[in-house]
C-alpha positions in Angstrom: 176.0 166.7 155.2 173.0 167.3 157.2 169.4 166.0 155.9 167.5 168.6 154.5 165.5 170.2 157.0 161.9 169.7 157.1 159.1 172.1 158.6 158.3 171.9 162.3 155.7 173.2 164.5 157.9 172.9 167.5 161.5 171.5 168.0 164.1 171.5 165.2 163.6 169.0 162.7 167.1 168.5 161.4 168.7 165.1 161.6 172.2 164.0 161.0 172.8 161.3 158.0 173.5 157.5 158.6 177.3 158.1 158.0 177.3 160.7 160.8 175.4 158.4 163.0 177.7 155.7 162.6 180.8 157.9 163.3 179.0 159.4 166.6 178.2 155.6 167.5 181.8 154.5 167.1 183.2 157.5 169.1 181.1 156.7 171.8 182.1 152.8 172.0 185.7 154.1 172.1 184.9 155.8 175.4 184.9 152.9 177.4 184.2 154.9 180.7 181.1 156.3 179.4 179.7 153.2 178.1 180.4 151.1 181.3 178.5 154.1 183.2 175.7 154.1 181.2 175.4 150.2 181.2 175.9 150.0 185.0 172.7 151.8 185.4 169.5 149.7 185.9 167.3 152.6 184.6 166.6 152.8 180.8 169.5 155.2 179.2 169.8 157.0 176.0 172.9 159.1 174.6 171.2 161.6 172.2 173.0 163.9 169.8 172.1 167.5 169.1 169.2 166.5 167.0 167.9 164.4 169.6 168.7 161.2 167.8 169.5 157.9 169.5 173.4 157.4 169.0 173.6 154.7 171.8 171.2 152.8 174.1 171.9 150.9 177.1 170.6 147.3 177.6 167.6 148.2 179.8 166.3 150.5 177.2 167.1 147.9 174.1 165.2 145.3 176.4 162.2 147.4 176.7 161.9 148.5 173.1 162.4 144.8 172.1 159.0 144.2 174.3 157.5 146.8 171.8 158.6 144.7 168.8 160.6 147.7 167.8 163.3 147.9 165.1 166.8 149.0 165.7 166.5 152.4 167.6 169.8 154.0 166.4 168.9 157.3 164.8 165.4 157.5 166.0 164.3 160.0 168.7 162.9 158.9 171.9 159.2 159.0 171.1 159.6 157.1 167.9 161.4 154.4 170.0 158.4 154.2 172.1 155.9 154.1 169.3 154.1 157.6 170.7 151.4 158.5 168.4 152.3 162.2 168.4 155.8 161.1 166.9 154.0 160.1 163.7 151.7 163.2 163.2 154.4 165.1 161.3 157.0 163.6 158.6 159.8 165.2 160.7 159.1 162.8 163.6 159.1 163.1 167.3 159.2 166.7 168.8 157.9 168.4 165.5 154.2 168.4 165.9 151.9 170.8 167.7 151.3 167.9 170.0 154.8 167.9 171.2 154.7 171.3 172.9 153.3 169.9 175.9 155.5 166.6 175.9 157.8 166.5 179.1 160.4 164.4 177.2 161.2 166.9 174.4 161.1 169.8 176.8 163.8 168.2 179.2 166.0 167.5 176.0 165.5 171.3 174.9 166.6 172.2 178.4 169.7 170.1 178.2 170.8 171.8 175.0 170.9 175.0 177.1 173.3 173.3 179.7 170.7 172.6 182.2 169.8 169.3 183.8 166.0 168.9 183.7 163.5 165.9 185.1 160.1 166.0 183.8 157.1 163.7 183.7 155.8 162.3 180.2 152.6 160.8 179.2 152.8 158.5 175.9 149.7 157.1 174.3 151.2 154.6 171.8 149.9 154.0 168.1 148.5 150.8 169.6 146.5 152.7 172.2 149.0 151.5 175.3 149.7 154.0 177.8 153.2 154.9 179.3 153.8 157.2 182.1 157.5 158.2 182.4 159.6 160.2 184.5 162.6 161.5 182.1 165.8 163.2 183.1 168.2 164.8 180.6 171.7 165.6 181.5 174.0 167.8 178.9 177.3 166.1 177.9 180.0 167.4 175.7 182.2 164.7 173.8 184.9 165.6 171.3 183.3 168.9 171.0 179.8 167.3 170.1 177.0 168.4 172.5 175.2 165.3 173.6 172.4 164.5 176.1 172.4 161.6 178.7 168.6 160.8 178.8 167.3 158.5 181.5 163.7 156.9 181.7 162.0 155.7 184.8 158.6 154.0 184.0 156.3 155.2 186.7 153.1 153.9 185.3 152.5 151.5 188.5 153.2 154.4 190.7 150.6 156.6 188.9 148.1 153.7 189.0 148.4 153.5 192.6 148.2 156.9 193.3 144.9 157.0 191.1 143.4 154.0 193.2 144.2 155.7 196.5 142.9 159.3 195.3 140.1 158.5 193.1 138.7 154.9 193.2 138.9 154.3 197.0 137.9 157.6 197.6 134.7 156.9 195.4 134.1 153.5 197.0 134.2 155.2 200.5 131.7 157.6 199.4 129.3 154.9 198.2 129.8 152.7 201.1 129.3 155.5 203.5 126.0 156.6 201.8 124.6 153.0 201.9 125.7 152.6 205.5 124.1 156.0 206.5 120.8 155.2 204.7 120.8 151.7 206.1 120.9 153.1 209.8 118.4 155.6 209.0 115.9 152.6 208.1 116.0 151.5 211.6 114.3 154.6 212.8 111.4 155.0 210.4 108.1 153.2 210.5 106.4 155.0 207.3 106.5 152.2 204.7 106.6 154.9 201.8 109.7 156.1 203.3 111.2 153.0 203.8 110.7 151.9 200.2 112.1 155.2 198.9 115.2 154.8 201.1 115.5 151.1 200.1 115.3 152.3 196.4 118.4 154.7 196.9 120.5 152.2 198.7 119.8 149.9 195.9 120.8 152.4 193.4 124.1 153.3 195.6 124.9 149.5 195.5 124.8 149.2 191.8 126.8 152.4 191.6 129.4 150.6 194.0 129.4 147.4 191.8 129.9 149.2 188.7 132.8 151.4 189.9 134.7 148.0 190.8 133.4 146.5 187.6 135.1 149.6 185.7 138.2 149.4 187.4 138.5 145.5 187.0 137.9 146.0 183.2 140.5 148.6 183.0 143.1 146.7 184.5 142.4 143.5 182.3 142.1 145.7 179.2 145.8 147.3 179.8 147.0 143.5 180.7 145.5 142.5 177.2 143.3 139.9 179.2 139.9 141.3 178.5 137.3 139.2 176.9 134.6 140.5 174.6 131.2 139.2 174.1 130.0 140.4 170.8 126.5 140.7 170.3 124.0 142.4 167.7 122.6 145.6 169.0 120.1 148.1 167.8 121.4 151.8 167.9 118.0 153.4 168.8 117.4 151.0 171.7 121.0 151.4 172.7 120.8 155.3 173.0 117.5 155.5 174.5 118.8 153.2 177.3 121.6 155.5 177.9 119.4 158.4 177.7 117.3 157.2 180.5 120.0 156.1 182.6 122.0 159.4 182.5 119.0 161.7 182.9 118.8 160.5 186.4 122.4 159.8 187.1 123.8 161.0 190.5 126.1 163.5 188.5 123.5 165.0 186.6 121.8 168.1 188.2 119.1 168.5 185.7 121.0 168.8 182.4 118.5 167.5 179.6 119.7 164.6 177.3 118.0 164.3 173.8 118.5 162.2 171.1 118.8 164.1 167.8 115.9 164.0 165.5 118.5 163.2 162.7 119.6 160.2 164.4 119.3 157.0 162.3 118.6 153.6 163.5 121.2 150.8 162.7 122.0 147.5 163.5 125.4 146.4 164.6 127.5 143.8 166.0 129.7 144.9 169.1 130.4 144.3 173.1 127.4 146.4 174.5 129.0 146.4 177.9 132.2 147.9 176.3 130.3 150.4 174.2 128.3 151.4 176.9 131.4 152.3 179.0 132.6 154.4 176.3 129.2 156.3 175.4 129.1 156.5 179.2 132.0 158.1 179.9 131.4 160.6 177.1 128.3 161.4 178.9 129.7 161.8 182.2 132.1 164.5 180.6 129.3 166.4 179.2 127.5 166.2 182.3 130.4 167.5 184.4 131.2 170.4 182.4 129.7 173.8 183.6 128.0 175.6 180.8 125.0 177.6 181.2 122.0 176.3 179.6 123.5 173.3 178.2 122.2 170.5 176.4 123.5 166.9 175.8 122.4 165.2 172.5 123.0 161.5 171.4 123.1 160.6 167.9 123.6 158.0 165.5 124.8 158.6 161.9 125.4 156.2 159.0 127.5 157.5 155.9 129.1 155.5 153.6 130.9 152.6 155.1 131.1 154.2 158.7 128.5 154.1 161.6 129.1 156.9 164.1 127.7 157.1 167.7 128.2 160.6 169.3 127.6 162.7 172.4 127.5 166.6 171.9 127.4 169.4 174.2 128.0 173.2 174.2 131.3 173.0 176.1 134.7 173.9 174.4 137.9 172.3 175.1 140.9 174.6 175.2 143.6 174.3 172.6 146.3 173.7 175.2 144.1 170.5 176.2 143.2 169.1 173.1 146.4 166.9 172.5 146.3 165.7 176.1 142.7 164.3 176.1 143.1 161.0 175.6 146.3 160.4 177.6 146.1 158.2 180.7 145.5 160.5 184.0 145.2 163.7 182.1 142.3 165.5 183.3 140.9 169.3 183.8 139.3 168.4 187.1 142.7 168.0 188.8 143.9 165.1 191.1 144.8 161.7 189.3 141.6 161.6 187.4 141.4 161.2 183.4 141.0 157.4 183.1 137.6 158.1 181.4 138.9 159.6 178.2 141.9 157.2 178.2 139.6 154.3 178.6 137.4 155.5 175.6 140.3 155.1 173.5 141.6 151.6 175.1 138.1 150.1 175.0 137.1 151.6 171.5 140.1 151.0 169.3 142.2 148.2 170.8 139.3 146.2 171.6 136.3 147.3 169.6 138.4 148.4 166.7 136.6 151.4 166.0 137.9 155.2 165.6 137.5 157.4 168.9 137.9 161.1 168.8 136.3 164.5 169.2 135.7 168.0 167.6 135.5 170.9 169.7 135.0 174.7 168.5 133.3 177.9 169.8 130.7 177.8 167.1 129.9 174.0 167.1 130.6 173.0 170.7 132.0 169.6 171.6 131.4 166.3 170.1 132.8 163.0 171.5 132.3 159.9 168.7 133.2 156.4 168.1 133.1 155.2 164.6 132.9 151.7 163.2 133.5 150.4 159.4 130.3 148.7 158.4 131.1 145.1 157.4 
């Protein structure tokens, strides 16, 4: 018997029972040629049944899942084996939530059910806020009248990171270095003390921006490797927001957008790593600054309710429905290219390290608010 079907927002939710899974597993083990083929491949490979459940995993796949401290994977779906956060949004599991509609993995598998070989990219943010960038291929297979899928996985995270460094980080560094070089050469030709002072101040700002870009990349790399060391301090929320307001009001990205602190903002004392918190709120501010909304206004706020302190950044933009479930994935960006590290780092720094809760709300009526919440100790 099949297990009772559960409501789904996308792919079918039906699963085989444990007895049927055991029977399928034995059938595959009896096919020595298939098993030897799957085990000879250096890639991670799964054999999935028609309900997208794992009925066989090769050693490469099992080794990868062991690194995630995972339970036995037979009967699970691919997203569940990778601890994908979206796989646990619905009681029916991987592939059944609204968020799964944009998933390359489930879409490739569904294509294979039509007899089509499909290769797609899949970005996963795990429940522990680790990011996986995968290239998956789903091949249809029929064995003893059962429709199966050979599902192979390449981890392309390093490749994506390299592309990001080349296209974004190094590009930004060259721009900053070019600006410093150009301004420095102008200094040689100027005698006016006031002009020299202004250009020197601009060079100093550009140099600080260059240093900050390098520090951000270093911190992000350390955070992803689990090597980031925090320095916890007691901070005052009003002073913290005022400092952010002053910094980003004159930021190079800001073309005159007003930044205000809400009159309803409260003053709180909290213990955190101020450098990481500044990175998080700074990225929220950059996102707000870069949105193209007429007559936009950016508002900073600190709220305290019950046992939670919340710091937030609000503006009048709207995040399209199709983008909402992608926002915190590594390299996802509405700006094109290999960008998207800003929102991803909010989650990584804010939840994995500062132990807060990072999220956003967005609607036509209320605009968009990004926030980070901390429990009050």
